C-alpha positions in Angstrom: -64.0 -40.1 17.8 -60.8 -41.0 20.2 -59.4 -42.7 17.1 -59.9 -39.7 14.9 -58.0 -37.8 17.6 -55.0 -40.1 17.8 -54.6 -40.4 14.0 -54.5 -36.5 14.2 -51.3 -36.6 17.0 -49.9 -39.4 15.0 -49.9 -37.6 12.0 -48.6 -34.3 13.9 -45.9 -36.2 15.5 -44.6 -37.7 12.3 -44.8 -34.3 10.3 -42.4 -32.8 13.2 -40.1 -35.4 13.2 -39.6 -35.6 9.5 -39.7 -31.8 8.5 -37.5 -31.1 11.9 -34.8 -33.8 10.7 -34.8 -32.4 7.5 -34.2 -28.7 9.1 -31.8 -30.3 11.1 -29.8 -31.2 8.6 -29.9 -28.1 6.2 -28.6 -26.4 9.3 -25.5 -28.3 10.6 -24.7 -28.6 5.8 -24.5 -24.7 6.1 -23.6 -23.8 9.7 -19.7 -23.4 9.8 -17.7 -25.4 11.7 -16.1 -23.7 14.9 -12.5 -22.8 14.2 -12.7 -23.2 10.4 -12.2 -20.3 8.4 -14.0 -19.1 5.4 -12.1 -20.0 2.1 -10.0 -17.0 0.7 -10.7 -15.7 -2.6 -8.2 -15.9 -5.4 -6.1 -12.5 -5.1 -6.5 -9.5 -7.0 -4.0 -7.7 -9.3 -2.2 -4.6 -8.0 -3.6 -1.3 -8.2 -2.0 1.2 -9.8 -3.5 4.5 -8.7 -1.2 7.0 -10.9 2.3 7.7 -11.7 4.1 11.0 -12.6 7.2 12.9 -12.8 8.8 15.7 -12.1 11.6 17.9 -13.5 14.3 18.6 -10.8 17.5 19.6 -12.8 18.3 20.0 -16.3 18.4 16.1 -17.6 17.4 14.5 -14.1 13.9 14.1 -13.0 11.8 12.4 -9.7 9.6 9.5 -11.0 6.3 8.4 -8.5 3.8 5.8 -8.4 1.1 5.3 -6.1 0.0 1.4 -5.9 -2.5 -0.6 -3.5 -2.3 -3.9 -2.4 -6.8 -4.9 -2.8 -6.3 -7.9 -1.3 -6.8 -8.4 2.6 -5.6 -12.0 3.0 -2.3 -11.9 0.5 1.1 -10.2 0.5 4.0 -10.0 -1.8 7.6 -10.3 -0.8 8.8 -9.4 -4.1 7.2 -7.1 -6.9 9.4 -6.5 -10.0 8.1 -3.3 -11.7 9.1 -1.1 -14.5 9.2 2.6 -15.1 8.7 3.7 -19.1 9.2 7.0 -19.9 8.0 8.6 -23.2 9.1 11.5 -25.1 7.1 13.5 -27.4 9.0 13.1 -30.9 7.0 15.1 -33.9 3.8 13.8 -33.6 4.3 10.6 -31.9 5.2 9.5 -28.0 8.2 7.3 -28.0 9.7 4.9 -25.2 13.1 6.7 -24.6 13.8 4.9 -21.0 12.6 2.3 -18.8 13.4 2.2 -15.0 13.4 -1.0 -13.3 13.0 -2.0 -9.3 11.3 -4.2 -6.9 9.4 -3.6 -3.8 7.1 -5.6 -1.8 3.5 -5.1 -0.3 1.6 -6.2 2.7 -2.0 -6.8 3.2 -4.2 -4.1 2.0 -1.0 -1.7 1.7 -1.3 1.7 -0.4 2.1 2.9 -1.2 4.7 4.9 -3.0 7.3 3.7 -5.3 10.2 6.5 -5.9 12.6 6.9 -8.6 15.3 9.7 -8.3 18.0 11.2 -10.3 16.4 9.5 -13.4 17.9 10.8 -16.7 15.1 12.7 -18.9 14.3 16.0 -20.6 11.7 18.6 -20.6 10.2 16.7 -24.0 9.2 13.7 -21.7 5.6 13.5 -22.1 4.3 10.3 -19.6 5.2 8.1 -17.2 3.6 4.5 -17.4 4.2 1.8 -14.1 4.0 -1.5 -14.7 4.5 -4.2 -12.8 5.1 -8.4 -13.3 2.5 -10.8 -12.0 3.4 -10.7 -8.2 3.9 -13.8 -6.1 1.0 -13.6 -3.7 1.1 -15.5 -0.3 -1.6 -16.0 1.9 -0.5 -15.3 5.7 -1.7 -17.4 8.5 -1.4 -14.7 11.3 -1.2 -10.6 10.7 -0.8 -8.2 13.4 -0.7 -4.6 11.3 2.2 -2.6 12.5 1.4 0.4 14.0 3.4 3.2 13.4 2.0 6.7 13.6 3.3 10.3 12.2 3.1 13.8 14.0 4.4 17.1 13.0 4.7 17.0 9.2 6.1 20.3 8.0 8.2 21.7 4.9 9.5 24.8 4.9 11.8 26.8 2.3 14.8 28.0 3.5 16.0 31.6 2.6 19.7 31.0 1.8 20.8 27.5 0.4 21.9 25.0 -0.2 20.2 23.5 1.4 17.2 25.5 0.1 14.2 23.7 1.5 13.3 20.6 4.1 10.9 18.3 5.3 10.7 17.1 8.6 8.4 14.5 10.9 8.0 12.7 14.0 8.0 8.8 13.4 6.5 7.1 16.7 6.9 3.3 16.9 3.7 2.2 18.8 4.7 -1.7 18.7 5.8 -3.7 21.3 9.0 -4.8 19.3 11.7 -2.7 17.7 11.5 -1.9 14.0 14.3 -1.5 11.6 15.5 -0.3 8.1 12.2 1.5 7.6 12.1 3.4 4.4 10.5 7.0 4.7 8.8 8.3 1.2 8.3 12.1 1.2 6.2 13.4 -1.4 5.4 17.0 -2.3 2.7 18.1 -4.6 0.7 21.4 -5.5 -2.9 22.5 -5.1 -3.8 20.5 -8.7 -2.0 17.1 -7.5 1.1 17.6 -9.6 4.2 16.0 -8.5 6.7 18.7 -7.3 9.6 16.3 -5.8 9.9 13.2 -3.9 12.5 11.6 -1.9 13.4 9.0 0.6 15.2 8.4 3.7 15.8 6.0 6.1 15.4 5.0 9.8 17.9 2.4 10.7 16.6 1.3 14.0 13.6 2.7 16.0 13.0 1.0 19.3 9.5 -0.2 20.6 7.5 2.8 22.0 9.6 5.2 21.3 9.9 7.9 18.4 12.3 9.9 16.4 12.6 13.0 14.2 13.6 12.7 10.5 14.5 15.8 8.5 15.4 15.7 5.1 16.9 18.8 3.1 17.0 19.6 -0.7 20.0 20.6 -2.1 18.4 22.0 -5.2 16.0 24.9 -5.1 12.2 24.3 -5.3 10.3 27.2 -6.8 6.6 25.7 -6.6 4.2 26.4 -3.8 3.9 23.2 -1.9 0.3 22.5 -1.0 0.5 18.6 0.4 3.1 17.1 2.3 3.4 13.4 2.5 5.4 11.4 5.0 5.2 7.3 4.6 6.3 4.8 6.4 7.6 1.9 4.5 8.1 -1.3 6.8 10.1 -4.5 5.5 7.8 -7.6 6.0 9.3 -9.4 9.1 8.2 -12.3 11.3 7.1 -9.8 13.9 3.7 -9.0 12.4 3.3 -11.1 9.6 3.9 -14.9 9.3 
């Protein structure tokens, strides 16, 4: 009887040793080592949300594209792009103009691309936005810049020029100064149609300070503005991205 009990105890100990070792091996194999970053997935293509045009004067229009970087760990310092303009000529739509430019994208950034005073006619049928494959870079350190916008306002002026103006308060909530900040201003109607778009710039905005931007239109805006978007577009610097 005693021998039988001893054998059962021995078999139990062997069972614990064998399966405990296997379990520990599996645990240490799949457990992430401290300080090791999980592998970063290959970057995705830029998302083109929409591209629109708006006639401003006879023979000129504004072009706007809304794009997004869907990658949380990648940025690009230079992205070449093209606006393709098509006109309706009879039963066909033909390419009549191409506007080239370049921009940049921060991780997960959504932004507007604006082109002004583009030659066009009232026969413009559609606008297509395309971009060349970006040269993506994975960052080692990223602190999302903190910039806030308050008191956005659009108003038509009774006597002009100027005929209208858009204004807003821009606040730098970072502990460092910001320079060469592009400010995108986009006007849309209640049906999301583009009315007008412009860019202005803040040359320098001191840390924890604010400034007011005020853009004026020298041409009349007849449409009812339903949505005013004021978007800061910060250049890539080592202050927040490495």
